[in-house]
C-alpha positions in Angstrom: -15.2 0.7 -2.0 -13.5 0.0 -5.3 -10.4 2.0 -6.3 -8.9 2.0 -9.8 -5.3 1.7 -8.7 -4.1 2.6 -12.2 -5.3 6.1 -11.5 -3.3 6.5 -8.3 -0.3 8.9 -8.3 2.7 7.1 -9.8 4.7 7.2 -6.6 1.9 5.4 -4.8 1.8 2.8 -7.5 5.6 2.3 -7.3 5.5 1.9 -3.5 2.7 -0.6 -3.7 4.6 -2.6 -6.3 7.7 -2.5 -4.2 5.9 -4.0 -1.2 4.3 -6.7 -3.5 7.8 -7.5 -4.9 9.1 -7.9 -1.3 6.4 -10.5 -0.6 7.3 -12.3 -3.8 10.9 -12.4 -2.6 12.0 -10.1 -5.4 13.3 -7.3 -3.3 16.6 -6.6 -1.6 14.8 -4.2 0.8 13.4 -5.1 4.2 9.6 -5.5 4.5 9.4 -3.1 7.4 11.1 -0.3 5.5 8.8 -0.8 2.5 5.8 -0.9 4.7 6.8 2.4 6.3 7.5 3.9 3.0 4.1 3.1 1.6 2.4 4.3 4.9 4.3 7.6 4.5 3.4 8.0 0.9 -0.3 7.3 1.5 -0.2 10.0 4.2 1.6 12.5 2.0 -0.9 12.2 -0.8 -3.9 12.2 1.6 -2.8 15.3 3.4 -1.6 17.0 0.2 -4.9 16.5 -1.5 -3.7 13.9 -4.1 -6.1 11.2 -2.8 -9.2 11.3 -0.5 -9.3 10.0 3.0 -11.5 7.2 1.8 -8.9 6.1 -0.8 -6.1 6.4 1.8 -8.0 4.3 4.3 -8.7 1.7 1.5 -5.0 1.5 0.7 -4.0 1.2 4.4 -6.5 -1.6 4.8 -5.6 -3.5 1.7 -1.8 -3.2 1.7 -0.8 -2.4 5.2 -3.3 -4.6 7.1 -4.8 -1.7 9.0 -8.3 -3.0 8.9 -10.2 -6.2 8.2 -8.2 -9.4 7.5 -10.6 -10.1 4.7 -9.4 -7.1 2.8 -5.7 -7.5 3.5 -3.9 -8.2 0.2 -1.0 -10.2 1.8 -3.0 -12.3 4.2 -2.2 -15.5 2.4 1.5 -14.8 1.8 4.0 -16.9 3.8 7.4 -15.4 4.1 
């Protein structure tokens, strides 16, 4: 599945970027807190009808590591 992430709700885009910034060492916030925030935001938009279950699953796999290691965005990051 391919998702155009530029079309995601702005709050989702911001939470994804916040987690990316954390992995780049550019955030004062804890990784665990940002992970939970993104997880919650994905769930809110899925159950509120803002994104489909398929898109939510894609985002969980890609950014939260809840799926294949091959799809996980941060698999090669070393903290």
